[in-house]
C-alpha positions as CSV (number, residue, x, y, z in Angstrom):
1,M,-44.8,82.4,-25.2
2,K,-46.5,79.4,-26.7
3,I,-44.4,80.0,-29.9
4,N,-41.3,80.0,-28.0
5,K,-41.9,76.8,-26.2
6,L,-42.4,75.2,-29.3
7,W,-39.3,76.2,-31.0
8,R,-37.4,75.1,-27.6
9,F,-39.2,71.7,-28.1
10,I,-38.0,71.3,-31.7
11,F,-34.5,72.2,-30.8
12,L,-34.4,69.6,-28.2
13,L,-35.6,66.6,-30.3
14,P,-32.2,65.9,-31.8
15,I,-30.3,66.0,-28.4
16,L,-32.9,63.6,-26.9
17,A,-32.7,61.3,-30.0
18,S,-28.9,61.6,-29.7
19,C,-29.2,60.5,-25.9
20,G,-31.2,57.7,-26.7
21,N,-28.8,56.3,-29.3
22,Q,-25.9,56.4,-26.8
23,Q,-27.8,54.0,-24.5
24,A,-28.5,51.5,-27.1
25,P,-26.4,48.2,-26.7
26,I,-23.7,47.6,-29.0
27,T,-23.7,43.9,-30.2
28,N,-20.3,42.7,-30.9
29,D,-19.8,38.9,-30.9
30,I,-16.6,38.1,-29.6
31,A,-14.9,34.7,-30.2
32,V,-14.1,32.9,-26.7
33,P,-10.5,31.4,-26.9
34,V,-10.9,27.5,-26.1
35,S,-8.8,24.3,-26.2
36,V,-10.3,21.3,-27.7
37,M,-9.8,17.3,-27.7
38,D,-10.8,14.6,-29.9
39,V,-13.2,12.1,-28.0
40,K,-11.6,8.8,-28.0
41,N,-12.7,5.1,-27.0
42,G,-10.5,3.8,-24.3
43,P,-10.5,1.8,-20.8
44,I,-11.8,3.1,-17.6
45,V,-11.6,1.6,-14.3
46,Q,-14.1,2.7,-11.4
47,Y,-12.8,2.4,-7.8
48,I,-13.8,2.8,-4.3
49,N,-11.7,4.6,-2.0
50,S,-10.7,3.6,1.8
51,T,-8.0,4.7,4.1
52,G,-6.2,2.9,6.7
53,T,-3.0,2.5,8.5
54,A,-0.3,0.3,6.9
55,N,1.2,-2.3,9.4
56,A,4.0,-4.7,8.9
57,A,3.0,-8.2,8.0
58,S,5.9,-9.7,10.4
59,Q,7.0,-8.2,13.9
60,V,8.3,-10.2,16.8
61,V,9.8,-9.1,20.1
62,L,12.9,-11.0,21.1
63,V,13.4,-12.2,24.4
64,T,16.3,-13.9,26.5
65,E,15.9,-17.3,27.3
66,M,18.7,-17.7,30.1
67,A,20.1,-15.2,32.4
68,G,23.6,-13.8,31.4
69,N,25.8,-10.7,30.9
70,Y,24.4,-8.5,28.1
71,V,26.7,-8.1,24.8
72,L,25.4,-6.7,21.8
73,A,26.8,-8.3,18.9
74,T,28.8,-6.8,16.0
75,N,27.1,-6.2,12.5
76,A,29.4,-7.6,10.0
77,K,28.4,-5.5,7.2
78,T,29.2,-2.1,9.1
79,G,32.0,-3.6,11.7
80,R,30.2,-1.6,14.7
81,P,27.4,-3.0,17.1
82,F,23.9,-3.3,15.9
83,K,22.0,-0.2,15.7
84,L,18.4,0.6,14.9
85,G,17.5,0.4,11.3
86,D,20.1,-2.3,10.7
87,M,19.0,-5.1,8.5
88,V,19.7,-8.5,9.4
89,D,19.4,-11.8,7.9
90,K,17.3,-14.9,9.3
91,G,19.4,-16.9,12.0
92,Q,22.0,-13.9,12.3
93,V,22.9,-13.4,16.1
94,I,22.0,-10.0,17.4
95,V,22.5,-10.6,21.1
96,K,25.0,-12.5,23.2
97,L,24.8,-13.5,26.8
98,E,28.1,-14.6,28.4
99,N,27.4,-17.2,31.3
100,P,30.2,-19.5,31.8
101,E,28.7,-21.4,34.6
102,Y,25.4,-22.2,32.4
103,I,27.8,-23.4,29.5
104,N,29.8,-25.5,31.8
105,N,26.9,-27.3,33.3
106,I,25.6,-28.1,29.6
107,S,28.8,-30.0,29.0
108,F,28.5,-29.4,25.5
109,D,32.0,-30.8,24.4
110,T,31.6,-33.9,26.5
111,K,28.2,-34.8,25.0
112,K,29.5,-34.0,21.4
113,L,32.3,-36.5,22.2
114,N,29.9,-39.2,23.6
115,F,27.9,-38.9,20.5
116,E,30.8,-39.5,18.3
117,I,32.0,-42.4,20.4
118,A,28.6,-44.1,20.1
119,G,28.5,-43.6,16.6
120,L,31.6,-45.4,16.1
121,E,30.7,-47.9,18.5
122,N,27.3,-48.7,16.6
123,E,29.2,-49.1,13.3
124,K,31.6,-51.7,15.0
125,Q,28.7,-53.7,16.4
126,K,27.0,-53.5,12.8
127,S,30.0,-55.0,11.3
128,L,30.6,-57.5,13.9
129,Y,26.8,-58.8,13.8
130,E,27.1,-59.5,10.2
131,K,30.1,-61.5,11.0
132,G,28.2,-63.5,13.7
133,G,30.6,-61.7,16.2
134,V,27.8,-60.2,18.5
135,T,24.3,-61.0,19.2
136,Y,21.3,-59.0,17.9
137,R,20.7,-58.0,21.6
138,E,24.2,-56.4,21.7
139,L,23.5,-54.7,18.2
140,K,20.3,-53.1,19.5
141,N,22.2,-52.0,22.7
142,A,24.6,-50.2,20.6
143,E,22.1,-48.4,18.6
144,I,19.9,-47.6,21.9
145,A,23.2,-46.1,23.1
146,L,23.5,-43.9,20.0
147,A,20.1,-42.8,20.2
148,Q,20.7,-41.6,23.5
149,A,23.8,-40.0,23.0
150,K,22.3,-38.2,19.9
151,T,19.5,-36.8,22.0
152,S,21.9,-35.6,24.8
153,F,24.1,-34.0,22.5
154,E,20.9,-32.1,20.6
155,D,19.6,-31.1,24.0
156,A,23.0,-29.6,24.8
157,N,23.0,-27.7,21.4
158,I,19.5,-26.4,22.2
159,Q,20.6,-25.2,25.7
160,Q,23.8,-23.4,24.2
161,D,21.7,-21.8,21.6
162,K,19.6,-20.0,24.3
163,S,23.1,-18.0,24.9
164,E,22.3,-16.1,21.6
165,V,19.4,-14.2,20.5
166,K,19.1,-14.8,16.7
167,A,16.8,-13.2,14.2
168,L,13.7,-15.4,13.3
169,F,13.5,-13.9,9.7
170,K,15.1,-11.3,7.6
171,G,13.9,-7.8,8.7
172,I,15.1,-4.7,10.2
173,L,15.7,-3.8,13.9
174,V,13.1,-1.2,15.1
175,D,13.9,-1.0,18.6
176,I,16.7,-2.1,20.9
177,P,16.3,-1.3,24.7
178,Q,19.2,0.7,26.2
179,I,21.0,-1.8,28.2
180,T,24.4,-1.5,29.8
181,I,27.3,-3.7,28.1
182,Y,27.8,-6.7,30.3
183,A,25.3,-5.9,32.6
184,R,23.6,-9.1,34.2
185,I,20.2,-9.5,32.8
186,P,17.6,-12.4,33.5
187,A,15.8,-14.6,31.3
188,G,12.7,-13.2,29.8
189,T,14.2,-9.6,29.0
190,N,13.0,-8.0,25.9
191,V,16.4,-7.0,24.1
192,V,15.3,-6.4,20.5
193,T,12.3,-5.7,18.1
194,L,12.4,-7.1,14.6
195,M,10.1,-6.2,11.6
196,D,10.0,-7.2,7.9
197,Y,7.9,-4.6,6.4
198,S,8.7,-5.8,2.6
199,K,5.0,-6.7,3.1
200,L,2.3,-4.7,4.9
201,T,-1.2,-5.2,6.1
202,M,-3.9,-2.7,6.4
203,E,-7.7,-3.2,7.4
204,V,-10.4,-1.4,5.7
205,N,-14.3,-0.8,6.1
206,L,-16.3,-1.4,2.9
207,P,-19.5,-0.2,1.9
208,E,-22.5,-3.0,2.2
209,K,-23.4,-2.5,-1.4
210,Y,-19.9,-3.9,-2.6
211,L,-20.4,-7.1,-0.5
212,T,-20.8,-9.4,-3.7
213,T,-18.7,-7.1,-5.9
214,I,-15.2,-7.2,-4.1
215,K,-13.4,-10.5,-4.4
216,L,-10.4,-12.4,-2.6
217,G,-7.3,-11.6,-4.5
218,Q,-8.8,-8.5,-6.3
219,E,-6.2,-5.8,-7.0
220,V,-5.8,-2.7,-5.0
221,N,-3.7,0.5,-5.5
222,I,-2.0,2.1,-2.7
223,T,-0.7,5.6,-2.4
224,N,0.4,7.9,0.4
225,Y,0.4,11.5,0.6
226,T,4.3,11.5,1.0
227,L,4.8,9.6,-2.0
228,P,2.3,11.0,-4.6
229,N,4.2,9.8,-7.7
230,D,4.6,6.1,-6.4
231,T,1.6,3.7,-6.4
232,L,2.0,0.2,-4.9
233,K,0.3,-2.8,-5.8
234,A,-2.0,-4.9,-3.4
235,Q,-4.5,-7.7,-3.2
236,I,-7.5,-8.3,-1.2
237,S,-6.5,-11.2,1.4
238,E,-9.5,-11.3,3.6
239,L,-13.1,-10.4,3.5
240,S,-15.6,-10.6,6.5
241,P,-19.1,-12.2,5.3
242,V,-20.7,-10.0,8.2
243,I,-22.3,-6.7,7.8
244,S,-22.0,-4.0,10.8
245,T,-25.3,-3.0,11.9
246,E,-24.0,0.4,13.2
247,T,-21.8,1.3,9.9
248,R,-23.5,-0.9,7.2
249,T,-19.6,-1.7,6.1
250,F,-18.1,-5.1,6.2
251,K,-14.3,-5.5,7.1
252,G,-11.5,-6.4,4.7
253,K,-7.7,-6.9,4.9
254,I,-5.3,-6.0,2.1
255,V,-1.7,-7.2,1.8
256,I,0.5,-4.5,0.2
257,N,3.8,-5.4,-1.8
258,N,6.5,-3.4,-0.4
259,P,9.7,-4.7,-1.9
260,E,11.4,-1.3,-2.0
261,L,10.4,-0.4,1.4
262,K,8.8,3.0,0.4
263,L,6.0,2.7,2.8
264,R,6.7,2.3,6.4
265,P,4.7,1.1,9.1
266,G,2.2,3.3,10.7
267,M,2.0,5.4,7.5
268,F,-1.8,6.6,6.7
269,V,-2.6,5.3,3.1
270,K,-5.4,5.4,0.8
271,A,-6.5,2.2,-1.3
272,D,-8.2,2.4,-4.7
273,I,-10.2,-1.0,-5.0
274,E,-11.6,-1.8,-8.5
275,T,-15.3,-2.3,-8.6
276,A,-15.8,-2.1,-12.3
277,R,-13.8,-2.1,-15.6
278,K,-14.6,-1.4,-19.2
279,D,-12.0,-2.0,-22.0
280,D,-13.6,0.1,-24.8
281,A,-15.6,3.1,-23.6
282,V,-16.2,6.7,-24.7
283,V,-13.9,8.5,-22.0
284,I,-13.8,12.2,-21.2
285,P,-12.1,14.3,-18.6
286,K,-14.1,14.5,-15.2
287,D,-13.5,18.0,-14.7
288,I,-14.9,19.4,-17.8
289,I,-18.8,18.2,-17.0
290,V,-20.8,21.0,-16.0
291,A,-23.7,20.1,-13.6
292,G,-26.8,21.9,-13.4
293,A,-30.7,22.0,-13.7
294,R,-30.3,20.3,-17.1
295,G,-28.3,17.7,-15.6
296,K,-24.7,16.9,-16.7
297,T,-23.7,18.9,-19.8
298,V,-20.4,19.6,-22.0
299,F,-19.5,21.8,-24.9
300,I,-18.6,20.4,-28.1
301,Y,-16.9,22.4,-30.9
302,D,-18.9,22.9,-34.3
303,R,-18.2,25.2,-36.8
304,E,-16.6,27.6,-34.8
305,A,-19.1,27.7,-32.2
306,A,-19.7,25.9,-28.8
307,Q,-22.8,23.6,-28.6
308,R,-24.1,22.4,-25.2
309,R,-24.8,18.4,-24.9
310,T,-26.7,16.8,-22.2
311,I,-24.7,13.6,-21.4
312,T,-25.5,10.4,-19.6
313,T,-22.6,8.8,-17.9
314,G,-21.5,5.3,-16.7
315,L,-18.3,4.4,-14.9
316,E,-16.2,7.1,-13.4
317,N,-13.0,7.7,-11.3
318,D,-10.9,10.8,-10.0
319,K,-10.0,11.9,-13.4
320,F,-12.3,10.4,-16.0
321,V,-16.1,9.5,-17.2
322,E,-17.5,6.9,-19.2
323,V,-20.2,8.9,-21.4
324,V,-23.1,6.5,-22.3
325,E,-25.1,9.1,-24.4
326,G,-24.7,12.6,-25.6
327,V,-21.3,12.7,-27.0
328,K,-19.5,9.9,-29.5
329,A,-15.9,9.2,-30.3
330,N,-14.1,11.6,-32.5
331,T,-16.3,14.5,-31.5
332,R,-14.5,17.5,-30.7
333,I,-14.9,18.6,-27.2
334,I,-14.0,21.9,-25.6
335,V,-11.7,21.1,-22.5
336,K,-10.5,24.5,-21.7
337,G,-12.5,28.0,-21.7
338,F,-15.9,26.3,-21.2
339,E,-16.6,28.2,-17.9
340,T,-18.2,31.2,-19.4
341,L,-19.9,29.8,-22.5
342,R,-23.2,29.5,-23.5
343,D,-25.2,27.4,-26.1
344,G,-24.0,28.7,-29.7
345,S,-21.4,30.9,-28.2
346,K,-18.5,32.1,-31.1
347,V,-15.3,30.5,-29.9
348,K,-11.9,30.1,-31.5
349,I,-9.5,27.5,-30.8
350,V,-6.2,28.2,-29.2
351,K,-3.3,25.6,-27.9
């Protein structure tokens, strides 16, 4: 029985050895496909981001200065009465008020004639005075009469202008209350809201640490989610010197140039305010940096292998980072396929 057990054990040895060989790991170093780029020197700008609501720089509600029958004027550009969204020029009549009794009381035509007559009389008296035909007192009385006639005529002009509601600046009609044509309306009635948003303003709250960094006139980039490909230029127009004890921020005002009227009042916008700039720095994409226990690292390409490099960074923005230490210009850096790499991993470059 002992001999049979011994033979069975000897017979099983090759089988056990074979099983052990199947469990041994097969080491086959496969090259990971990656994309690389050459690190270059270039400019980088660092921003702080703030958000706020854009408001029209100029807005006014026009009201009637006299009572009268309401008439919405015709837009000469369209041949129809003014509507919401119409552009008007400065001084253009938008609403007319018909009130014959008021116009008669002004006596505009009479005062105009009196002004013309007083002017002729004054010229006559000047000529006679130079020839010795009238006294100095008579000359001055003619000048006084002319001045009084002029004042009376100008006042009639002012009173007659009250029968028309005119645009105070070039802008867009953003509100026209519904009023029945020829309806009698009193003085002080709101008849139109005019807005100019070729320039917009917005208020921002800025972190305390930038109090001495951000300056008046500093350039700002403005974007809106509905216009992802358009960046508008703006400037810091006002800065408060006071820090809020609750938020540890200070207020700023921004003027946005909007000549093509792409932004609309009330839109929620993002402001990128420059806080630092370098024109010649080692710059790499921000999204290739791996942060971990070793700090910030990237992978460079060196003789068909990936080499991990710990870097020290400087300025940064949404897309790019300045490298202060760890990577130099002209280094080939891995920008795609780095997620699964280890230090020393074998790699191959693909487009």
